[in-house]
N, C-alpha and C positions, 0 to 999 in steps of 0.2 A: 513647788518643790516637794518631792516625796519625803516621807518620814526617814527613809534610809539616807537620802542625800543630806537631810538636815542633821542627822546623827554624825555622818562623816565630817561635815563641815564644822560642827561643834567640837568634835574630837580633835580636829586639826588646830583649832584655836589653842589647845593645850601645849602645842609644840613651841617652845620659846625660841626667841631669836638666837642664832648661833648653833642651834641644834637641828638635827634631821631625824626622820623616822622612815621606816619602810612601809610599803603598802600593807604588808602582813602585820606590822606593828599596829597600824591604824585600824585594820580589820578587827584586831583583838580588842581594841579600846572600847568600841560599842558592843562587844560581845558577839561579833560576827566571825565566821570562819575565814581563815586566810585566803580561801578560794574566792572570796568576794573582791579580790584585788582589782579585777577588771571593772566591776561595778563601782568601786571607789574611784578609779580613773575616769569613768563616765560622769560621776558626780562632780569631779574637779573640772571636767570639760564644760560643765554647765554652771560653774561657780559664778553667781551673780555679783559677788563682792571680792574680786581678785586682789584688791588693795588691802582688804581687811582680813581675809581668810588666807593664810600663808601656805597655799598648796605647793608652792615651790620648795618647801622643806621636806617633801616626800620624795624618797629615792627608791630605786629598785632594791630588792633583797641583796643583790651583789654590790650595792653601793653606787651603781652607775646611774647617771641621769637619763631618764627615759620619759617619753610621752609628754613633755611640757608643751602645752598648746598655746601659750601666750606668744605674742609677737617676738620673733627672734629665736623661738624654740629653745633647745637645750643650751645654746650659748647664753641666752638671757637668763635662764635658770641658774647657770653657774655664776654669772655676775651677781645675781641676787643673793646667792649663798655666800659669796665672798664678802659681803657687806656686814 
């Protein structure tokens, strides 16, 4: 895991259950520019601990569900957020 990916996943741990954040919010957390959103998405795609790191809590800036790579895609993401 790269230091960048580690920083992204650690920042994601701070998002508590019932809350969401945007890719831009997350980029700001480790002091990275919002333009790092695609790199953040790549870090999530390689998340080795999907049950522990709540990457399903990250949404697009417009609030839409995008890019969820887990089984079932966006529909699964929406079910996870509803819990």
